[in-house]
N, C-alpha and C positions, 0 to 999 in steps of 0.2 A: 337134767337140764332141757328145757325147751329149745327145740331146734327153731332157727330163724324162719319166719313165716312171712308170706307176702301180706299186703294190706296196710302197710306203712306208707302214708304220703306225707312228706316233709314239705311244709309251706315255707319254713325259714330255720336256719341253722346258723348260729355263731357260737363264740366261745362262753357265752352265759346262759343261753337259753335255746330251747328247740320249740318250734310250733307245729303241731300236727293236725291233720284233717282226719278226725276219728271216724270211722264207718259205723253206721247204725248196726246194732247186734253184737258189738264187741266191748267187753268189760274195759273200763278205763284203768282199773287196778284189779289185781287178783281177789277173788271172792274166797269163800270158805268151801273146802272139799276140793279134791283132786280134778274133778271135771270143770273147776272154775279158775283155774291157774292161768289160762291163756288170757292175756289181756293187752291193750295198747302199751302201757308202762312196761311190762315184761319184755315185749317185743323191741321196744325202742332201747331198753338197757342191754339188750344182747349187742347192739351197735354202739351205744353210747353209755358205758357202765357208770358214769357221773350223773346221769339223768335222774332226777328227782321230781316227785309229784308236788304241785302246789294248788291244784284245783282238780275237779273231777266233772265229768259229764256222765249222765245216766246211760246205762248200757244201751237203751233204745234210742238215744239222741246221737245224732251225727253232728260233725262240725269242728271248729277250731278248739284245740286244747293245748294249754301252755305247759312246759315242763322247764325246770331250772337245771342249770349244770353246775354241780357243786353246792356245798352247804351254804356259802356266801350269797350266791344268787338266789337260792331257795328262801332264805331269811329276808332278802330284798323284795322279792316278788310276793311272798306271803303277807308281808307288811303293807304292800300295795292293795292286796285283796282285803286286808283287814280294815284299811282306811278308805276303802271304796274308790280307789284311785285307778283301778282297772275297769274300763268301760267295755260291756259286751252287749252285743245285739243278736237276736235270734229272729228266724221266721218260722211261723208255724200255719197250718192249715186247719181250720176249726169248723165244726159242724154249725150250719145255719148262717143266718145273715146278720152279721155284727155291726153293719153299717148303722150309724146314729139315725134315729128317727127324724130329728131335725138337724140336717147337715149345717156345719159351720161354714157359711158362704165366704167368710174372709180367709179360711184356711181348711179345705176339705180333708186335709190329712192332719189334723191337729192331734197332738199326743193327749192322751187321757191316763188316769192313774188308777190302779187297783190297790187299795190299802186295807188289806185284810190279814189278820194275825193267823199264823200256821202253827199247828201242834202235831206231835205224833200220835196217830191213831193206835193207842196201846193194845186193844184187843185184836187189831187188824194189822199190826205193824209188818212191814215198813211203810204202810200207807200213811199219808199225811191228811188232816182236816183243818177246815176253818174253825178256830176256837177262840173266842173272844176273851175269856177269863184267864187261860193259861197259855195261850199261844204266842210265839215270838212276833214282834213287829215285821211285816213283810210288805214289801211295795214292789209293784211291777208297772212300768209305763208301757203303754200299747197303742197302736194306731192300725187303722185299716189300710191295707195295701191295694186290694181287690176283691171283687165278690164274683163268683161263678154261679149263675143261676141254674145251669145245667146240672150241676152237683149239689146246689144249695150249701155251698161251703165259702168261707171267707179266708183270704191269706191275710195275715197280720204280722207286723213287726213288733218285736218285744224288747224291752230293756229291764232286765232285772236290777233293781236299786239295792236289794239285799240278796243274800245268798242261801236262802233255805232250801233243804232238799225237796225236790219235786215241786218247787214254787210256782213255776210257769204252768205246769199241768194243772195244780191245785187251783190256781187263781182263774184260769180259763174255765175249769169246770164250775167254779162259783159264779162265773158269769151266766152260766147255763149253755156254754158253747165249748165242750171238750174238744180236745185235738183229735183229729182223725187218727185211726190206728193205735189210740192209747188203751192198752189192755188192762191198765191198773185203774183209770179214773172215767173211762168212757163207757156208756152202756154198749151192750154186745153188738147192737146194730150200727153203732158209731164206729166202734172198734174195727168192725169188718169192712168198713168203707175204704181202707188203705191196707197196703201189705206190710206197712211199718209205721212206727210213730212219726207223724209228720211235724217233726221238731228239730231244727237245725241251727247251731251256732255259727252265725254267718259273719260276725265282725268282731274285732277286738282291738283296744287302743289303750297304750300305757306309756309311761316314761321308762325308757331302756335303763337298767340298773347299771350299766357301764357308761354308756355315752351321756346319759341324761337327756337325751332327745326323745320327743313324742313320736312313738312309732304306731302305726295303724295297719291292720291286715284285714282282708275280706275274703270270703270263700262262698260262692254261690252254692245252694242246694241242689240236690238232683231231683227235686219235686217241683 
């Protein structure tokens, strides 16, 4: 049995759910092999044995991750994910200048949409690619938060409308602006610009399965 380890930050705890701030570099769930058993879910389950997974974050991604307490709550929260009734927002820092060439003067921070299908890149799995004929529909809303001319990088806000694996990383690469520190999808020179993947799950909102009230949580990134 794994010993209890530090690194668990509880954002919210009640009888139906847990909300954690997952650090970058920690698996969300155990992987294959003895060296990949340490994970956020394992650590949480040592304290809350009824904690169950309802979604995941990539190992390299930090931020808000939701867990259910018990099967009934897991079914309710999973249904919300399936019907797109859980709203998530991320922040990322990408390479280059992503500001629109012709700013919208009426709303300089208008949302834009990436609508590109994503498929598993079988020869190079677990990587994903944009694939029009066999890819699954994938949509991401995004907008620019700020541009840093000193590093030639752009901070963006992201809202995934679908939940494909690696969706945000693949969509930003498709725009020609991969995320800094991305060892899977960015060129080596872009990956080397940050000590970690600059992607953070910053906000989540949903209807609480017990109270029926809309709850919203935010967690600032450390970058």
